[in-house]
C-alpha positions, 0 to 999 in steps of 0.5 A: 499500499503506498502512502503514510497514516497521514496520507490516508487520514488527509484523502480518505475523508474525501473518497468515502462514500457515506450514503444517504440512506444509511445516514437516515437509518442510522438516525432513525435507529439510533438517534445521536449515538447513529448521528455520531457513528456516521460522521465518524465513518470516514476517519475509522475507515481511514483508520483500518484502511492503513492499520490492515494496509488496504486500498478501497477498489469499488464503491461503497455499499450498505445495508441499514446498519453498515457500511461496506468497502470493497477492498485489496490488500497488500497481498492482493487478497480482495475482501470487504471492510464491513464498519458497523455500530456496535450493539447487542446484535451487532457484536454477536456477528464475529462470534458467529463467523468463527465458529462456522469458520466459512461452512455455508458463511462468509468467512471472517478475515479480521475484527477489532473488537473495540470497534466492531469493524471487520474485514470478511472476505468478498463474494458476488455482490452481483449473484445475490440470491433475491435475484434467483426467479424462483421463489421455491428454489430461494427458499430451499437454498436458505432452508438447506443454508439453515439446517447446516449452520443451526447444527452446532451449539452457540457459544455461552457469550451470545444472546439467547432466545429464552431472554427474548421470548420472557421479554416479549411475553411480558411486553404483550399485555401493555401492547395489545391495549394499543392494537385497534383491530379485534381480530388483530388482538386476538390474533397477537394473543394467540401468537403470546400463547404459542410463545409461552407454550414453548418458552422454557425450551428455548434451545442451544443451536446457533442461530443466524436470525436474519437470512432473507435473500438479500442475505444470501450472496454467490461465491467462487468458493461456494454456490451460496453463502450466509451473510450479515448474522445477527446470531443468538442462541436458541430453536432452529424454528426461529428462523423461517420467518424471513424466508416465509416472508420474502416476496410474500405470497399468502398462498405460498405460505405454508409450502414454504413452512413445509418445505423448510421444516422437511429439510430443516428436520424440525418439529412442526409444532415447535416450529410453529410456536415460533414462527408466531413469536417472530410475528410476535416480536415484529408486531411488539416493534412496530406497536411501540414505534405507534404503528400498526402490526404488519399486514403480511406478518399478520396474514403469515400468522393466520395461514399457520395458524389456521392450517 
C-alpha cells in the first residue's frame, strides 16, 4: 500500500461515500449515537485502511446498519471492510462467523473488538439470492443453509432466545391495549400463547436470525453463502420467518413452511410456535413505534395458525 498514515487520513474522507440511506437509517434507529457513528465513518475507514494495509477498489455499499467497502489487501486478497455501530446484535456477528469458519457462511478474516470493524472475504454482490426468479428454489437454498448453520451449539456469550421470549411475553399485554382491531388483538394474543408453550425450552443452537434472500450471496468457492448474521442461541424454528416473508405470497406460506421444516428436520409444532413468536416480535416493535402490526405478518400468522 502506498502512502503513510497521514496521507490516508487526509485522502479517505473525500473518497469514502457515506450513503444518505445509511445516514437516515442510523438517525432513525439510534438517534444521536447513529449520527455520531455516521460522522465518524470517514476517519474510522481511514484508520483501518491504514492499520490493515488495504486500498479501496470499488464503490461503497450499505444495508440498514453498516457501511461496506470493497478493498484489496497488500497481498492482493480481495475482501470487504465492514464498519458498523456496535450493539447487542452486531457484537455477536464475529463470534458466529468464527464458529462457522466459512462453512455455509462468509469467512471472517480480521476483527477489531473495540469498534466492531471486520474484514470479510469478498463474495459476489452481483449474484444475490433475491435475484433468483424461482421463489421455491430460493426458499430451499435458505433452508439448506440454515440446516447446516443451526447444527452447532451457540457459544455461551451470545444473547439467548429464552431471554427474548421472556421480554416479549412481558411486553405483550400493554402492547395489545394499543391494537385497535379486535381480530388483530386476538391473533397476537394467540401468538403470545404459542410462545408461552415453548418458552421454557428455547434451545441452544447457533441461529443466524436474519437469513432473508438479500443476505445470501454467491461465491467462487460455494454456490451460496450466508452473510450478516444477528446471532443468538435458540431453537431453529425461530429462523423460518424471513424466508416465509420474502416476496410475500399468502398462498405459498404453507408450502414454504412445510418445505423448510422438512429440509431442516424440525418439529412442526415447535417451529410453528417460534414462527408465531417472530410475528409477535415484529408486531411489538411496530406498536412501540406507534405503527400497526405489519399486515403481511398478520396474514402469514393466520395462514399458519389456521392450517
